[in-house]
One Martini backbone bead per residue (centre of mass of N, CA, C, O) as a GRO file, in nm:
protein
  227
    1UNK     BB    1   1.460  -0.999   0.872
    2UNK     BB    2   1.225  -1.053   0.678
    3UNK     BB    3   1.108  -1.207   0.424
    4UNK     BB    4   1.173  -1.159   0.074
    5UNK     BB    5   1.039  -1.118  -0.227
    6UNK     BB    6   1.161  -1.157  -0.528
    7UNK     BB    7   1.113  -0.977  -0.808
    8UNK     BB    8   1.210  -1.166  -1.025
    9UNK     BB    9   1.047  -1.424  -0.955
   10UNK     BB   10   0.759  -1.294  -0.952
   11UNK     BB   11   0.763  -1.180  -1.239
   12UNK     BB   12   0.807  -1.439  -1.399
   13UNK     BB   13   0.564  -1.593  -1.289
   14UNK     BB   14   0.346  -1.389  -1.385
   15UNK     BB   15   0.417  -1.385  -1.693
   16UNK     BB   16   0.422  -1.704  -1.755
   17UNK     BB   17   0.106  -1.738  -1.739
   18UNK     BB   18   0.066  -1.554  -2.034
   19UNK     BB   19   0.372  -1.566  -2.147
   20UNK     BB   20   0.627  -1.568  -2.359
   21UNK     BB   21   0.988  -1.621  -2.318
   22UNK     BB   22   1.307  -1.444  -2.400
   23UNK     BB   23   1.634  -1.460  -2.342
   24UNK     BB   24   1.902  -1.248  -2.328
   25UNK     BB   25   2.226  -1.179  -2.435
   26UNK     BB   26   2.480  -0.963  -2.258
   27UNK     BB   27   2.740  -1.047  -2.166
   28UNK     BB   28   2.931  -0.821  -1.997
   29UNK     BB   29   2.664  -0.667  -1.895
   30UNK     BB   30   2.564  -0.876  -1.673
   31UNK     BB   31   2.851  -0.790  -1.517
   32UNK     BB   32   2.927  -0.505  -1.312
   33UNK     BB   33   3.222  -0.328  -1.178
   34UNK     BB   34   3.256  -0.048  -0.934
   35UNK     BB   35   3.348   0.091  -0.649
   36UNK     BB   36   3.203  -0.166  -0.489
   37UNK     BB   37   3.001  -0.216  -0.728
   38UNK     BB   38   2.734  -0.445  -0.832
   39UNK     BB   39   2.595  -0.534  -1.155
   40UNK     BB   40   2.299  -0.712  -1.247
   41UNK     BB   41   2.175  -0.825  -1.574
   42UNK     BB   42   1.848  -0.884  -1.718
   43UNK     BB   43   1.679  -1.009  -2.027
   44UNK     BB   44   1.352  -0.994  -2.193
   45UNK     BB   45   1.117  -1.121  -2.407
   46UNK     BB   46   0.777  -1.037  -2.439
   47UNK     BB   47   0.564  -1.191  -2.618
   48UNK     BB   48   0.349  -0.939  -2.735
   49UNK     BB   49   0.475  -0.683  -2.552
   50UNK     BB   50   0.813  -0.672  -2.468
   51UNK     BB   51   1.022  -0.551  -2.209
   52UNK     BB   52   1.253  -0.711  -1.973
   53UNK     BB   53   1.410  -0.593  -1.666
   54UNK     BB   54   1.681  -0.698  -1.445
   55UNK     BB   55   1.827  -0.535  -1.153
   56UNK     BB   56   2.127  -0.572  -0.952
   57UNK     BB   57   2.259  -0.439  -0.639
   58UNK     BB   58   2.587  -0.417  -0.471
   59UNK     BB   59   2.713  -0.287  -0.150
   60UNK     BB   60   2.891  -0.279   0.124
   61UNK     BB   61   2.882  -0.592   0.172
   62UNK     BB   62   2.545  -0.577   0.148
   63UNK     BB   63   2.425  -0.312   0.294
   64UNK     BB   64   2.363  -0.253  -0.012
   65UNK     BB   65   2.051  -0.292  -0.196
   66UNK     BB   66   1.914  -0.377  -0.527
   67UNK     BB   67   1.590  -0.399  -0.706
   68UNK     BB   68   1.491  -0.411  -1.058
   69UNK     BB   69   1.186  -0.359  -1.254
   70UNK     BB   70   1.116  -0.358  -1.615
   71UNK     BB   71   0.822  -0.277  -1.812
   72UNK     BB   72   0.812  -0.239  -2.182
   73UNK     BB   73   0.562  -0.173  -2.378
   74UNK     BB   74   0.509  -0.225  -2.759
   75UNK     BB   75   0.234  -0.419  -2.833
   76UNK     BB   76   0.088  -0.278  -2.596
   77UNK     BB   77  -0.132  -0.026  -2.431
   78UNK     BB   78   0.074   0.016  -2.183
   79UNK     BB   79   0.234   0.105  -1.922
   80UNK     BB   80   0.508   0.179  -1.768
   81UNK     BB   81   0.698  -0.042  -1.544
   82UNK     BB   82   0.823   0.011  -1.198
   83UNK     BB   83   1.044  -0.168  -0.974
   84UNK     BB   84   1.169  -0.087  -0.640
   85UNK     BB   85   1.439  -0.202  -0.424
   86UNK     BB   86   1.581  -0.075  -0.111
   87UNK     BB   87   1.876  -0.140   0.101
   88UNK     BB   88   2.002   0.090   0.358
   89UNK     BB   89   2.107  -0.003   0.646
   90UNK     BB   90   1.783  -0.110   0.705
   91UNK     BB   91   1.652   0.077   0.494
   92UNK     BB   92   1.348   0.079   0.316
   93UNK     BB   93   1.253   0.085  -0.038
   94UNK     BB   94   0.936   0.115  -0.219
   95UNK     BB   95   0.865   0.096  -0.572
   96UNK     BB   96   0.573   0.191  -0.784
   97UNK     BB   97   0.566   0.264  -1.133
   98UNK     BB   98   0.365   0.465  -1.364
   99UNK     BB   99   0.388   0.537  -1.715
  100UNK     BB  100   0.284   0.753  -1.973
  101UNK     BB  101   0.322   0.552  -2.287
  102UNK     BB  102   0.064   0.605  -2.449
  103UNK     BB  103  -0.183   0.639  -2.709
  104UNK     BB  104  -0.415   0.603  -2.501
  105UNK     BB  105  -0.615   0.629  -2.262
  106UNK     BB  106  -0.673   0.515  -1.952
  107UNK     BB  107  -0.886   0.339  -1.799
  108UNK     BB  108  -1.055   0.375  -1.504
  109UNK     BB  109  -1.028   0.074  -1.403
  110UNK     BB  110  -0.719   0.082  -1.385
  111UNK     BB  111  -0.689   0.293  -1.172
  112UNK     BB  112  -0.865   0.153  -0.956
  113UNK     BB  113  -0.689  -0.099  -0.909
  114UNK     BB  114  -0.448   0.066  -0.787
  115UNK     BB  115  -0.599   0.224  -0.568
  116UNK     BB  116  -0.670  -0.028  -0.403
  117UNK     BB  117  -0.378  -0.112  -0.347
  118UNK     BB  118  -0.284   0.151  -0.213
  119UNK     BB  119  -0.488   0.160   0.031
  120UNK     BB  120  -0.351  -0.080   0.196
  121UNK     BB  121  -0.072   0.134   0.232
  122UNK     BB  122  -0.132   0.431   0.346
  123UNK     BB  123   0.015   0.402   0.638
  124UNK     BB  124   0.273   0.420   0.514
  125UNK     BB  125   0.561   0.573   0.476
  126UNK     BB  126   0.674   0.817   0.297
  127UNK     BB  127   0.889   0.919   0.087
  128UNK     BB  128   1.082   1.157   0.029
  129UNK     BB  129   1.088   1.419  -0.162
  130UNK     BB  130   1.235   1.501  -0.437
  131UNK     BB  131   1.341   1.629  -0.693
  132UNK     BB  132   1.240   1.747  -0.964
  133UNK     BB  133   1.113   1.578  -1.257
  134UNK     BB  134   1.032   1.531  -1.584
  135UNK     BB  135   0.840   1.263  -1.515
  136UNK     BB  136   0.609   1.366  -1.327
  137UNK     BB  137   0.383   1.421  -1.555
  138UNK     BB  138   0.375   1.081  -1.625
  139UNK     BB  139   0.299   1.004  -1.337
  140UNK     BB  140   0.104   0.812  -1.174
  141UNK     BB  141  -0.076   0.859  -0.873
  142UNK     BB  142  -0.079   0.532  -0.808
  143UNK     BB  143   0.184   0.538  -0.712
  144UNK     BB  144   0.464   0.395  -0.515
  145UNK     BB  145   0.636   0.550  -0.208
  146UNK     BB  146   0.822   0.384   0.036
  147UNK     BB  147   0.959   0.420   0.385
  148UNK     BB  148   1.153   0.202   0.615
  149UNK     BB  149   1.149   0.012   0.911
  150UNK     BB  150   1.034  -0.298   0.961
  151UNK     BB  151   0.873  -0.353   0.644
  152UNK     BB  152   0.919  -0.600   0.463
  153UNK     BB  153   0.647  -0.750   0.431
  154UNK     BB  154   0.470  -0.509   0.330
  155UNK     BB  155   0.648  -0.420   0.093
  156UNK     BB  156   0.639  -0.690  -0.051
  157UNK     BB  157   0.329  -0.703  -0.080
  158UNK     BB  158   0.299  -0.449  -0.248
  159UNK     BB  159   0.460  -0.545  -0.492
  160UNK     BB  160   0.281  -0.792  -0.553
  161UNK     BB  161   0.018  -0.638  -0.598
  162UNK     BB  162   0.108  -0.459  -0.831
  163UNK     BB  163   0.199  -0.689  -1.015
  164UNK     BB  164  -0.074  -0.833  -1.035
  165UNK     BB  165  -0.234  -0.602  -1.156
  166UNK     BB  166  -0.058  -0.552  -1.405
  167UNK     BB  167  -0.054  -0.841  -1.535
  168UNK     BB  168  -0.360  -0.862  -1.563
  169UNK     BB  169  -0.393  -0.612  -1.748
  170UNK     BB  170  -0.193  -0.697  -1.969
  171UNK     BB  171  -0.358  -0.949  -2.069
  172UNK     BB  172  -0.610  -0.732  -2.155
  173UNK     BB  173  -0.448  -0.570  -2.354
  174UNK     BB  174  -0.442  -0.428  -2.641
  175UNK     BB  175  -0.328  -0.403  -2.928
  176UNK     BB  176  -0.089  -0.214  -3.129
  177UNK     BB  177   0.113   0.015  -3.263
  178UNK     BB  178   0.436  -0.068  -3.243
  179UNK     BB  179   0.589   0.175  -3.360
  180UNK     BB  180   0.452   0.396  -3.187
  181UNK     BB  181   0.509   0.270  -2.908
  182UNK     BB  182   0.819   0.248  -2.934
  183UNK     BB  183   0.860   0.556  -2.963
  184UNK     BB  184   0.771   0.626  -2.674
  185UNK     BB  185   0.989   0.459  -2.530
  186UNK     BB  186   1.231   0.587  -2.665
  187UNK     BB  187   1.181   0.874  -2.561
  188UNK     BB  188   1.199   0.806  -2.264
  189UNK     BB  189   1.487   0.683  -2.258
  190UNK     BB  190   1.638   0.927  -2.378
  191UNK     BB  191   1.550   1.135  -2.166
  192UNK     BB  192   1.656   0.988  -1.920
  193UNK     BB  193   1.952   0.997  -2.009
  194UNK     BB  194   1.975   1.310  -2.049
  195UNK     BB  195   1.829   1.412  -1.770
  196UNK     BB  196   1.790   1.197  -1.561
  197UNK     BB  197   1.850   0.989  -1.266
  198UNK     BB  198   1.950   0.825  -1.001
  199UNK     BB  199   2.039   0.561  -1.153
  200UNK     BB  200   2.164   0.683  -1.407
  201UNK     BB  201   2.377   0.860  -1.272
  202UNK     BB  202   2.528   0.624  -1.139
  203UNK     BB  203   2.604   0.464  -1.396
  204UNK     BB  204   2.770   0.687  -1.528
  205UNK     BB  205   2.981   0.721  -1.304
  206UNK     BB  206   3.085   0.418  -1.313
  207UNK     BB  207   3.080   0.345  -1.662
  208UNK     BB  208   2.990   0.550  -1.841
  209UNK     BB  209   2.816   0.650  -2.120
  210UNK     BB  210   2.825   0.407  -2.311
  211UNK     BB  211   2.735   0.185  -2.113
  212UNK     BB  212   2.485   0.330  -1.997
  213UNK     BB  213   2.328   0.349  -2.264
  214UNK     BB  214   2.299   0.047  -2.304
  215UNK     BB  215   2.153  -0.018  -2.043
  216UNK     BB  216   1.913   0.176  -2.069
  217UNK     BB  217   1.807   0.141  -2.357
  218UNK     BB  218   1.843  -0.164  -2.434
  219UNK     BB  219   1.788  -0.321  -2.157
  220UNK     BB  220   1.565  -0.165  -1.992
  221UNK     BB  221   1.377  -0.075  -2.278
  222UNK     BB  222   1.440  -0.187  -2.575
  223UNK     BB  223   1.601   0.018  -2.724
  224UNK     BB  224   1.764   0.203  -2.944
  225UNK     BB  225   2.080   0.261  -3.085
  226UNK     BB  226   2.263   0.575  -3.145
  227UNK     BB  227   2.588   0.618  -3.266
   0.00000   0.00000   0.00000
């Protein structure tokens, strides 16, 4: 398999060009294992922007691997950004998702920047559509969801292109009412936990609701926990 650029390293490099970062201590949550699966989680404050979470999973002696990056802006009015890479027994899936968690509509030039990035990879096979999810209505259509074998280099390049476009736009996004923006992210995280999603459902099954809630709300999205 061709070399893949790690999402963690490229995300930190892209963000540190424009923003100061502070890593959070996660204690025992930093590494959790159950039923042959290991999850490693890291979290940073992006000062003046919001929350960054990186999660890596390994299972089946490394035959299944996942890397996820989530950027949840609460101080600037940008969409929530999610990057996922999964390798399951040689088949790779690359996802780049943008969710409308904004206070005001996104300018057309922002849509166009991602549409240009998407067009470069339009020939790659789309991942099969899953069951409808509650968040489909707020998922921007310029999001990217591809799947195939022997596509490591192009899938990795697609992730880097989306990350570059997003972080460039993030640096130019105006500040906003942090309390109102954080409330939008909070609502997204809480509904995701309650309604579920593939990754959330898996974490609940492995570690139970209490730990999963902490991982999803607090670490992944920087949201508050209501005990």
